[in-house]
N, C-alpha and C positions, 0 to 999 in steps of 0.2 A: 591611586587605588588605596582605599582605607582598609587597614587590617585590624581586626578586633579579636581579642581572646574571650571566648565564651559566647553564650547565646543571649546577648544583650546588645543594645545600641542606645546612645543618647539621642539619636534622631528618631522621632516618631512618625516620620513620613513613610507612606506605604512603599513596598518594594516588590519587584519580581525576583523570585528566589528559587534556587535549586540546591540539592543536597547530594553528597556522595563522597567517595574516597578519592576519585580522580587520579589514581596512581598511573603515572606516565602521560596523562592528558593526551590520549590517543585520538584518532579521528572520530570515534564514537563519542568521546567526551566533547570534542570540539563541535560536533554537530549539535549536541545538547546545548552547549554554551551559546552557539550562534542562534539557535531557536529561542533561547532565553532572551538574548539581546533584542531580537526582532519583536518578541512579544512585549518586552519592556518598552521599547520605543513606540510601539503602537498604542500603549496605554499611558505613556508619559511617566514611566516609573524608572528609578535607578535599579541596577542589577545587584544581587547579592548571592554569594555562594557559601554554603556551610560545609566544612570539611572536618574530618575527625583525626585527632592526633593523640595517641598512636592509632594505627589501623586497628579496627575492632578485633581482627583475628590475632594481632600481636598481643592484645590484652587477654583474650580468652585462651589461646593456644600458642604461646610464644615460641615453643620448640618446633612447631610445624607450620607456623604462619608463612604465607608466601613472601618471597624476597621482594624488596622495594625496587620499583622501577625509577623512582624519582625521590629526591629529598624534599622536605617541606619548602626550602628556598627555591628549588627548581620549579616546583608546582606553582608557587606564588608568582614567579617570573612569567610562566605561561599565562596565568590568569591576567596579569597586568598587560601582557602583549595582546591579549584578546579583548581588552577594553572593559574588563569587569570593574564595577565601581566599588564593591565592598566584599571582603572575605571574612567570615567568622571561623576562627580555629577553635573547635570544640574539643576540650580534653576528654578523651574516652576513658573513664574510670568506672569503678564499681557503682558509684551513685548514678552516673549517666546510663550505664548498662541496665540498671533496674528501672529506668523510666518507661512507663507504659506507652504504647503507640499513641493513644488518645492524648496523654499528657504532652507528648512530643509535639503533636499537631497544635495543641493549645499554645505551647511555647513559641512555635513558629509564628503564629498569628498575633499573640498578645505581646511578646517581647521583641520580636523582630519585625512586626508590622507587615507580615506577608500578605499581599493582596493577590498575587499570582504565584503558584507553585508548580514547577516543572520537574519531573523525575524521570529516570530511565525506566523502561518497561519491566525491568526485573528487580527494581529497588525494593528492599525490605527494611523496616525500621521498627524501633521499640523493643521492649523486653521480649525475648523469645522470637524475635523477627516476625511478630504477629501483624505488623502493619504493612499494608500494600496499597496499590493504587485504588482498588475498589473501596477500601476503608477511607482513604484520603478524599476520594470523590464524594462519598456519602456525607462525611462531616462538612465538606466544603459547601454543599448545598444548604446546610442548616446555618452555617456561620458566615455566609456571604463572602467567600473568596473563590477564585478560579483555580482549577488544577488541570494539568495536561501531562501526558506521557509522551516521550520521544521513542521512536522505534529504533531497534538495533541497526547499526551500519555494517554492511557485509562487504567482503572483498574476496573474489574468486570462491564464493560459496561458504566462506568462513566468517562467523560473527566476530567483528573486531572487539576485543576485550583485553583487559590487563593480563588475563591468563594466557591468551594467545600470544601477546607480546613477550611474556616471560618464556614461553615454550620456544619461540623462535630465537630469542637471545641465547638461551641455553644451548640451542643447536647450532649457533653461529650463523644463522640465516639473516644477515644484516640487511640484505635487499628487501626481504619480506618485512622485517621490522620497520624499514623506511615506509613501506606501503601502508602499514598499520598506524604509524605515528604521523605520517605526512611530513616527516623531517628525519634527519640522521640522528640515531640514538647518541646521546652524550652523557657524560658525567662531569659535573662542575664541583670544584673544590679548591681549597687554599693550598698553595705550594708550601710544604713543610720540610724540615730537615729530616733526612733518612739516615741510614747507616753508611752512606758513601760507598757502598759496594760497587755500584755502577761506574763511578769515577775510577775506582781501583782496577776495574776490568777494562778501562779504556773507553767506556761508553757512559758518560755522565747522564743522569736522569733527573727529571723534576718529579718529586714524590707528591702525589695528590692525596690530601686528607679525605678519607672515606667516612661518610656519616653513618654507614651501616656496615656491619661485618660480613654480610652475605650479599655481595654484588650479584646481579642477575646474569652475568656472563663471565667467562674466564678464558685465558689463552693469550696469544700474541697477535697484535692487530696493527694494521696500517691506520694511522690516525692523523687528524688535523687538530692542532692546539690553538686555542683562541685566547690571547692575553690582551687586555685592554691597552690600546695605544701601540701595539706591536703587530697588528694584522694577523694573518693566518700563517701558522708555522707548521711545516710538515715533519712527521716523525713516525716512530714505531713505539708501541706501548706493550707493556706486560701487565696483565691483571691476574693475580693469583697468589699462591702461598710460597712461591719460589722454593720448590722441593730440593733443589740442588744445594741451596744455601741454608735452609731452615728446616727444622723438624716441628711439625704441628704449629706452624706460624699462621698469623692472621693474614687475610688477603691484603695485598698491597697493589696500588696502581702507580706504575713508574713509566714515565714518558721520556724517551730519548729523542730530542729535537735535533734535526740535522743542522750541522754547522752553526751551532748556537752557543754563545758563551756568556750571555748576560745574566746578571743576578736577578732572579724573579722570586726569591723567597718572600713569603707573605702575600704574594699577589694571587688573585683568583684566576684560575685557569679552567677553561671548558675544553674537554677532550671529546672530539667526535670520532666515533668508531666507523671506519669506512669499509674495511675488509678484514676478515679473519685470516691470519697466516697459518696458524697451527694451534694445536692444544699445548698446554703447559706440560713439560716432561722433566723427569729427573735424569741428570747426566752423570756419567761415571766420575767426572772431576771438573775442576775449574777450566782446564784447557779445552775440554770438549764444549763446555758452556760458552766460552769466548768465541770459539769457531762458529757455533750456532747463532750467536748474537750477530756476528759479522754477516752471516748469511741472511738473517732476518732483515738487517739494515739494507743490504743489497737488494733483496726482493721487494722491500717496501719502496725503495727509490725507483725500481723498475716499474712498480705499479703506478706510481705518480707519473712517470714518463708516458705510460700507456693511456693514462686517463686525463691528459692535459686538455 
């Protein structure tokens, strides 16, 4: 898969293209990408995806922007696994935000050589979000390229969206999240050195570097950890601010892997969240915290026994 920064390409061959944020790459996104691939194959075209970095709402309203479901790297991995040929990462800044909808369409056709454009049924683009499917369709008829819209994907009467995934993660409804994503929700990051508190408490942890300071879920979870070359490792994870140990701390993802003593600092670890055990809480002291950690580990191991 080719990754390009910006709305340009050295290749002047026509492409089948789609545009969006694709946060989480949920089943709605996957349906769109599969439709794009089918249309591209029917027309003998490669596929291209245009995404924005940062998320437009992070640019306009950083304090109230929605939490990220996936990092840029995780998003790119999903695109690659789905067989997308090219991804354009468009920097969303003041200049781009001021681009009119018609100029944006011209850019797609002239600089990216879009011959077929597929968008979600609710997608808006251009300054002031004035561009929509009707506008795209009208211009396409004049400029000789095809456009199509993909309908929303529903599950139990709910439209699958990044918003719905965020709400379910915040509520700890991981089974519903799986239904929306078509996979177990996970966070991938590099194992970094922490403050070694877990080791001091008798439960050493792998500390995962978080790309964003506002993860979409928090609490104590049964998890599976995936490290390249080491298979699937079972454990329990804490994702939160550790109120017993810190005041006003940033969120930290710590994974205690059962019966594991290998050095994995610097390695990339993918943490799959299987079941929420409880919310994060502040304990009266370290001894109370240790007792609860022991109980969390015991409960997580029982969960794995019951789900073998």
